[in-house]
C-alpha positions in Angstrom: -25.2 -32.0 -21.8 -21.5 -32.6 -21.1 -21.6 -35.9 -23.1 -23.2 -34.1 -26.1 -20.5 -31.3 -26.0 -17.7 -33.8 -25.7 -19.0 -35.8 -28.7 -19.4 -32.6 -30.7 -15.8 -31.5 -29.8 -14.5 -35.0 -30.8 -16.3 -34.8 -34.1 -14.8 -31.5 -35.0 -11.3 -32.7 -33.9 -11.6 -35.8 -36.1 -13.0 -33.7 -39.1 -9.9 -31.4 -39.0 -7.4 -34.2 -38.5 -6.4 -33.5 -34.9 -7.0 -37.0 -33.8 -4.1 -39.3 -34.8 -1.7 -41.6 -33.1 -1.1 -40.2 -29.6 1.7 -37.7 -29.5 2.8 -34.8 -27.3 3.2 -31.3 -28.5 6.8 -29.9 -28.8 6.3 -27.6 -25.9 8.5 -26.8 -22.9 6.5 -26.4 -19.7 7.5 -24.6 -16.4 5.1 -24.7 -13.5 5.2 -22.2 -10.7 3.0 -21.4 -7.7 2.7 -17.8 -6.4 3.2 -16.7 -3.7 5.4 -19.3 -2.1 6.8 -18.4 1.4 9.7 -20.8 0.6 10.4 -23.0 -2.4 7.7 -25.6 -2.7 5.7 -24.2 0.3 2.4 -22.3 0.3 0.5 -20.8 3.2 -2.8 -22.2 4.1 -5.7 -19.7 4.0 -3.9 -17.4 1.6 -4.9 -17.2 -2.1 -2.3 -18.4 -4.6 -2.0 -19.3 -8.3 -0.6 -22.3 -10.1 0.9 -20.9 -13.3 1.9 -22.8 -16.5 4.6 -21.1 -18.6 4.8 -22.6 -22.0 7.0 -22.3 -25.1 6.5 -23.7 -28.5 9.9 -25.2 -29.3 8.8 -26.9 -32.5 9.9 -26.0 -36.0 6.5 -24.6 -37.0 3.4 -23.0 -35.6 1.1 -25.4 -33.7 -2.3 -25.8 -35.2 -3.8 -27.4 -32.1 -3.2 -28.1 -28.4 -4.9 -30.5 -26.0 -4.3 -30.0 -22.3 -5.8 -32.4 -19.8 -4.6 -31.8 -16.2 -5.5 -33.1 -12.8 -5.1 -31.4 -9.4 -5.0 -33.8 -6.5 -3.7 -34.4 -3.0 -1.8 -37.6 -2.1 -2.3 -37.1 1.6 -5.8 -36.0 2.2 -6.5 -32.4 1.3 -10.2 -32.7 0.5 -11.0 -29.5 -1.4 -9.8 -26.1 -2.7 -11.5 -22.7 -2.5 -11.7 -21.2 -6.0 -10.5 -17.6 -6.4 -11.0 -15.2 -9.3 -7.9 -14.6 -11.5 -6.7 -11.1 -11.8 -6.2 -11.2 -15.6 -6.7 -13.2 -18.8 -9.8 -14.8 -20.2 -11.5 -16.4 -17.3 -13.1 -19.8 -17.6 -14.8 -22.0 -15.0 -14.6 -19.2 -12.4 -10.9 -19.7 -11.4 -9.0 -20.5 -14.6 -7.4 -17.8 -16.8 -6.0 -18.3 -20.3 -3.8 -15.6 -21.7 -1.1 -14.6 -24.2 -2.9 -16.0 -27.2 -4.7 -18.9 -25.5 -7.8 -16.8 -24.5 -10.5 -15.4 -26.7 -9.4 -13.8 -30.0 -6.1 -15.6 -29.8 -4.4 -18.5 -31.7 -7.3 -20.9 -31.6 -9.9 -19.5 -34.1 -11.8 -22.7 -34.8 -12.1 -24.3 -31.3 -11.2 -22.8 -28.0 -13.0 -25.1 -25.6 -12.4 -25.2 -21.8 -14.1 -27.6 -19.4 -13.8 -29.7 -16.3 -14.6 -33.2 -15.4 -16.0 -32.8 -11.9 -14.5 -29.3 -11.7 -16.3 -28.8 -8.4 -13.4 -27.8 -6.0 -13.4 -31.3 -4.5 -10.1 -33.1 -5.1 -9.2 -34.7 -7.4 -10.3 -32.1 -9.9 -9.6 -32.4 -13.6 -9.5 -29.8 -16.4 -9.2 -29.8 -20.2 -8.5 -27.2 -22.9 -8.8 -28.0 -26.6 -7.5 -25.3 -29.0 -7.7 -25.7 -32.8 -7.0 -23.2 -35.6 -7.4 -23.4 -39.3 -4.9 -20.6 -40.0 -1.9 -19.1 -38.3 -1.5 -21.1 -35.1 0.7 -20.8 -32.1 4.0 -19.4 -33.4 7.5 -20.5 -32.5 10.2 -18.2 -31.3 8.1 -16.3 -28.8 10.0 -17.6 -25.8 8.4 -18.7 -22.6 5.0 -17.1 -21.8 2.3 -17.5 -19.1 -0.7 -19.3 -20.8 -2.6 -21.0 -17.9 -3.2 -19.6 -14.5 -5.3 -21.5 -11.9 -6.4 -19.5 -8.8 -7.0 -21.3 -5.5 -7.0 -21.1 -1.7 -6.6 -24.1 0.5 -7.5 -24.2 4.2 -6.1 -27.6 5.0 -2.5 -28.7 5.6 -1.1 -31.4 3.3 0.3 -31.7 -0.2 -1.2 -30.3 -3.4 -0.2 -31.5 -6.8 -0.7 -31.0 -10.5 -0.1 -33.7 -13.2 -0.9 -34.5 -16.8 -3.6 -37.2 -17.2 -4.5 -39.3 -20.2 -7.8 -37.9 -21.6 -9.3 -41.3 -21.9 -9.3 -41.9 -18.1 -11.2 -38.6 -17.6 -14.2 -39.5 -19.7 -15.1 -42.5 -21.9 -16.0 -40.0 -24.7 -12.2 -39.2 -24.8 -11.2 -42.8 -25.2 -9.3 -41.9 -28.4 -5.7 -40.8 -29.1 -4.9 -37.2 -29.7 -1.9 -35.4 -31.2 -0.3 -32.3 -29.8 -1.2 -33.1 -26.2 0.4 -30.9 -23.5 2.8 -33.0 -21.5 4.2 -32.1 -18.1 5.9 -33.7 -15.1 3.8 -33.7 -11.9 4.7 -31.0 -9.4 3.6 -30.7 -5.7 3.6 -28.1 -3.0 3.4 -28.4 0.8 0.4 -26.5 2.3 1.3 -25.3 5.8 -0.9 -23.5 8.3 1.6 -21.0 9.7 -0.7 -18.0 10.1 -1.4 -14.9 8.1 0.6 -11.7 8.2 -1.4 -9.2 10.2 -3.9 -11.8 11.5 -2.8 -11.3 15.1 -5.7 -13.1 16.8 -5.6 -16.0 14.3 -9.3 -15.9 13.3 -8.5 -15.9 9.5 -9.4 -12.2 9.0 -7.5 -8.9 9.3 -9.6 -6.3 11.0 -10.1 -4.0 14.0 -10.1 -7.1 16.3 -6.5 -7.6 15.5 -5.7 -4.1 16.6 -7.5 -4.7 19.9 -5.7 -8.0 20.3 -2.2 -6.7 19.8 -2.8 -3.6 22.0 -3.8 -6.0 24.8 -0.8 -8.2 24.2 1.7 -5.3 24.3 0.2 -3.1 26.9 -2.1 -5.3 29.0 -0.5 -8.7 29.0 -2.7 -11.7 29.7 -1.8 -15.1 30.9 -0.5 -17.2 29.2 1.5 -14.4 27.5 1.0 -13.7 23.8 3.5 -15.1 21.4 4.8 -12.8 18.7 6.0 -14.7 15.6 7.5 -12.1 13.4 6.0 -13.6 10.2 2.6 -12.6 11.7 3.2 -9.6 13.9 6.1 -7.6 12.3 3.9 -6.3 9.6 6.2 -3.4 8.6 9.2 -5.7 8.5 11.5 -3.4 10.6 12.8 -6.2 12.9 10.7 -5.1 15.9 7.1 -5.6 17.1 5.9 -2.4 18.7 3.5 0.5 18.4 4.7 1.2 14.8 3.2 -2.1 13.7 -0.2 -1.0 15.2 -0.1 2.3 13.4 0.9 0.5 10.2 -2.1 -1.8 10.5 -4.4 1.1 11.1 -3.1 2.8 8.0 -3.5 -0.4 6.0 -7.1 -1.0 7.1 -8.5 2.6 7.1 -6.1 5.0 5.3 -5.3 3.0 2.1 -1.8 2.5 3.5 0.9 0.2 2.1 0.5 -3.6 2.1 1.6 -5.7 5.0 5.2 -6.9 4.5 6.0 -9.5 7.3 9.3 -11.3 7.0 9.0 -14.9 5.6 8.3 -17.6 8.1 10.9 -20.2 9.0 11.1 -23.2 6.7 9.8 -26.4 8.4 
């Protein structure tokens, strides 16, 4: 089925003149991950997004865009845990297109999203082909968020995104395209430094964490508990005490404010 769809897509692209000598679109790209606890650093076991902010800096509206991206780890992260994006038109379960790239946007002829082995096992590859026969992606809009990929990673290591030549993804794409999205690779360090409010370190925030911190503060055990502030100081007041316990109870059971631990130290 994938081969048939790829061939159909290629046929339409050729019919409308989107396949020419290989060229990159006149698009500026900025890549960000959120949240980072420090520049270039992401907590393990905490959901995050990789966001692509794009701007058409050409002299005319773009009639097409071809985006082929690879997510990979150079040092052994084996897989990601897909998460559901909060907004945009969602494809493949964890990819959101927005600000004219989703449904009813710029691409009124083709707006095709797919993955080559998009199965959460790294490396994972993604493509988006957008084509219009009228209008197009305007210039002069400034930088906007157009792609958002939602993940969680439970392993420590390095996680990267890069542009990849379509022809190396699938032999059906062994052809040159114009208006391909080009970007420099970018990587983040994934560090397992604990989760704000997860006092007992089991990966969840629940009543067991209340019991654990009560025992640590009032009924010390041996060896004594350690109190890293980026896990225990959940109200970010500079102290770890009964107020953190009441803050956690409010968060869990009384629809209280979010946990706001100070940032962890940079390795």
